[in-house]
N, C-alpha and C positions, 0 to 999 in steps of 0.2 A: 647664464640663467636659463633654466629649463623651461620647455613649454609643457605645460599640464592642460588637458583637455578636460573640462567637466563634464558631469552627466548631463548637464544641460545642453549643452553644445553636442553632445554624442547623440542625444534624443532628438535633437533638432536636424541634425543629418539624417537619421533614421528612426524615424517617428512609428515604425510598425509595430511595437511592443502595445501601441495605444490603438491604431489603425482608426477606422472611422468611428469608434464607440464615443457616446457621451462622456464628459470627463469635468473633474473640477480641479482646481489649483490651489494649494496652499503655499504661500510664499510671501515675499517682502521686498522692499526697495534694493537690498542688498545683493539679491539674485540676478546676476546679470552676466552678459557673457564677456569674454575677452575685450571686446568694443564697446562695452558698459551699455549694450541693450536689454532694458528688462527682460525675465524670462516671461511675463506673461504677453507681453509682445510678440517676442520669438516664436513662443510655441502655438501660440494662436494663428500664426501665421504659417507654422510647419506642419502641425496636426491637423489631419483631414477631418477628425472629429469635431462636433460642437462642444466649446469650451462654455459651460451652462453658468458658473458663479466662481467668486475667488474666495477663499477662507485666510484670513490675517491672524498672526499670533500676536502675544505682547509687544505693543508700541506701535501698532498698527500696520497696515499695507503701506504706508509711506515711511514708517521708523520714526515718527516725531513725538509721539506721547513718552514722556518721561517713566520711571520705573513706578509700578503698582499704580499707574492712570488707566482709569476703565475708557476701553475704547468703542464708541458707537458701531451699528451697522451702517453701512455707507454705499455711494456708489463710485467704482473707480474712472476717475475723469480721462483717463489714457485709454481704457478699452469699453466705457459705459455698462459695465457688469456690475452687478451687485456684489458687495463684500460682505461679508459676515464676520465679525469679529468674535476671536475665540479668546479674549480677555476683556471681560467685562467687568459689573458692580458687584459680582459675587462669583463663588466657586462653582455654581451651576453653568457659568457661561464657559467654562475651560473646556467644554466638550461639545461636538457639534449635536444640533437637535435633528431629529429625525429627518425633518422637512430640509435641513440644509443639505442633505444629501439625494433627495427627490432628483429621480429621473437621470442619476449618472450611473456608469457601469464602472470608473475608476477614479481615484484620486491621487493625483500627481503632487510631490513633495518636494518642493526645493527651497531649502532653509539654510542660508550657511550659519552654521555653529560654531562655537570657538573651543570645543572640548572639555567642559565644566557641568558638572552636575546641575548645579543649581542656574545655570543660564537657561531659562525656559522654553526655548525652542524645541528641545527633543521632547520634553515632557507634553507639549503640546503635540508633537509627533504621535505620541503613544496614545494620547487622547484620542486621535483622529483613528488610529489604527484600530481602537478598541471599537470606535463606532462602526468602523468598514466592515468588521468582523462580523457584529450583529446583523449587519445589513446586507452583508455578500457582496460587498464591493473589492476589487482589487485596489492595492496601494503601490504605487510606482515611486520610488526615492531616487530623487536625481543627486548624486554623489558629488563632493566637494572634498578637497584636503582639509583635515583638521589643522587650523593655522598654527597651533603650538607644538605640531608634531604629534607621530604617531608610536611612540616609546615609551615616555615617560608617563608614570602614573603616580599618584599620589593620594591619600585619605583613607577613612574607613569606611565600612558599609553603614547603611540606614537600618537602625535598630528597630523593633517592632514598638509602635506608640510614636514612632518621629516621621513617619510620611508627611508628605505635602507636595505641594505643585514644585517646589524647590528642593525636593528630596524624593521624586517620584521614580528617579531611575536607578535599576539595580547593578550600580558601577561604583567605583571609586569617585572622588571628587572630581580630580583630573584622570580621565578615564582611557584617554590616547587613542579614541577610535572615531571615526567618521561618521556623520550620520548614519548613512547606508549600513554600516557595522555595526551601529545602536539599534537600528530598524530588526535587522537578523537576531540580534541577542533579544530583543523585545518579542519579536515572532516565538521563537525556541522558548522563552521562559514564561508569557503572557498570552500571547496569539498563535497558537498551533494552527489554527484551521484558518487563519486570513492565508489569503493569496497575495503573495508580495513579490516584487520585482525591485532589484537594485540596478539601476544604469550607473554602471563604475566609472571612475575617471579614468583617463590614459595618461600615464607617464609620471604618475605620481608614487613616490617611496615615501616610508614611514617615519625616517629620519628627518623629512625635508619639512623646514617650517615655511609658512605662506611665502615668504620673501624668496624663496629658491624657485617657486612656482611659475613666475613670470606674469601672475592674475593680478587686476587691479584690486586693492583693497577698499571696499564701502563699507562704511561704519555699519555693522548689522543692527545696531541700537544708539540711542542718542548719546550714550556714555562709554562707548567703546570706539574712540576716534583712531585708535593705531595697533597695529601688532604689538608693540611694547605692553599697550594697555592690558591687552590680553593675555599676555604673557605673566603679567602680575594678577589678574581677576581671580583664578582660583585660591588665591591668598587674601588679597585686598578685600574681597567682598565679603569676607566676614566681618568688617567695620560696620557692614549694613546692621548686624547683631548688636550693637552698641550706640550708645549717645553721641558718639564721637562722628565729625563729619568725615567721608570717605572720598571728599573733594568734588561731589557733585555741584552744579553751579558754579564750577570754575573749569579752566579749560586743560585742566590736569587731574581730572576723574581717575581714583582709584592710585594715585601717584601722590596726592596730597593727602595727608591725614592729619585731623587735629580738633580742638575745642577752644573756646575762649579762656584765656587764662592759664593754658597749659605752658609746663616749661620746656620750651622748643629744645634748648641747649643740653638740659639734663636727659631728656627724652631721646636726642641723638646719641649721647655718650653711652647710656644705657643699652641702645642697640648696637652701638659699636663694640660694647662687652659681650654682648649674646653673638655677635658675630655671624648673623644668618649669611648662607653663601651668596654669593653670586651678585649681590645689591650693594649699593652705595646708599649714604643718607645724607640729607642737607637739614639743618635747621630752616622752618619757614614759617612764613605768616602770610594769610590769606583772606579772601572774604568772599563767601558764597554768595551767589547771586539768587540762588534759591536752594531747596533742600534744608539740611539739618543746618541751625544756626544761621539761616539767611541774614544778610546783611549785617553781621558780625564779624569782627575780626578776628580770626582763629590764629591760634600758635600749634607749631608742632613738627611735621617732616615732611620732606620731599623725598621720595624715593626712586632711585635711579638704576636701571636695569645695568649691569656690566656683564656678566656672564650668563647669559640666559639658560645653557644648558647646565651648568651648575647650580643655578638658582632653582630652589624647591618652592614656589611661592605658597603652599599651604603651610610649612612649618615657618616661613618667613611671616605670614599673617598670623599667627598663633604666638611667635616671639614679638612681633607688635603689639598685641595685645597685652602680654605679658608685661612688657616693657612701660607701657601707659600705665599698669594697674601700681607695678613698682613706684614710679616716678610721682605720681599723684592718684593714690587711690581715692579720694575726696572726688575729683572729678572725672573718674572713672566708673560708668554704669552700663550695664545692659538694658539693650531695648526693651520697654515693656509693652509697647503697643502691639496690636495686631500685625501680623508679617504673613502676607501671600495669603491672606483670608482665614490664617490661623491665628487665635488669640489664647490658647491655654497652653501653648507650649513655646517656650523662648526661642526667639528667633535665631539666636546662636545655634540652639540646639537641632534646629531644622537644618540649618546650613552644614555642621559638621554631622549630623546624623545621629546623634544621641547626647546626653548631659556630660560624657567623659570630658570633652575639651574644657568646658565652663567651671567645671567641678575643680579640674586640675588648675586651672588658673585664679581660682576663688580662694581656692587651699595653698596657693604659693607654691606648689609641687612642681619637681622639674616635667618637662614636656616630652622629653626623651623615652622613658617607657610608653607613652602613648603613642608616639611616632613609630616605635620601633613595632608594637602591636599593627597599626595601622600597614606598616611595610610588610608582615605576613599575610594580614588581609588581602594585599595587591598582590601577594605572590600567589595566594588562592585565585583570586580573580584571573589572573593571569593563566594559569593553568586550566581554566574552563572555557577558553575562548576557542576551541577547535571548531573549525565551521563557521566562524565569525569573521575571522580577520580576511579582508580581501586584496590587502597591499603587501609587497614585499619589503624589507627594510633597507634596500639598498640595491 
């Protein structure tokens, strides 16, 4: 197993990039050293400049709030510092207020990401970059490996009219970038005047998944308990755009999918017929403790990752939705409630970046033409990454 040094530990060893300037930290509970010490404790001790306050993304500084649960400002019991939540009760809370940056010269970002456009931490970083650009502050991003590797990419672009907090990044759904590389891309595309420094990892190669790094896995959010969950998430998060349970409220979020009364055996047979690569399916029954269908017995499937390299999670997620609609169209429905502060656009469209996937599934059309279109879009995206990629493939 290789030893990878994160940007956090690189900065802690050589904090000169910040020096004695006052600074703010955007981070959460999963930003830890190899020895599991929190970033805010390590950096406060190592950096000579004063740490003024903390910023926290969705789920809060300690990562205990559920998805789309508002988090209030607080005080950190570890450091005693004030914590400003960047995920509150409405869309206005997703960006720092000018007062949140008062007195600082630098904002440091250390947020473990999982390599997916709709995982909201990178969107929060983009909002912070925008605010810092307006205020004339430097942003320093402490980089970490992309847990699901830095080579495979999947999904289409975000079309005009479909932007939201979960479709804010100018990338495919599975983008294959680290948070530092995303910051460089965002600086080039949106924040050219921003002063940005990326403290790179040492020893990481693009083809490595998290379990090749020797680093501990700390769940970055309540429903991301394992690397296998992260491998499925770019596709299985699409279930959030339906009335099906995506397994929240169970010990197997994004592995279990179903609803009361669904024909689990028929669904398993249909998925085996569609044969999405790299995954296996078990007819399953489960009872969510919270979330969709809380307290009700659900029937559906449990997804097992077989070959994670061959698996294309977004294609798998679409095949799953197509299979449920085929097996039981009466129980299949798209989510109609507001999603991530947007009520006028279906959640599934915000996730996929357009209405195309929803319309193909509703129309009973093959998904392959859309997937091929997305593959061409990915090729165009990859051709645009000169000057953004920081790590070699091998």
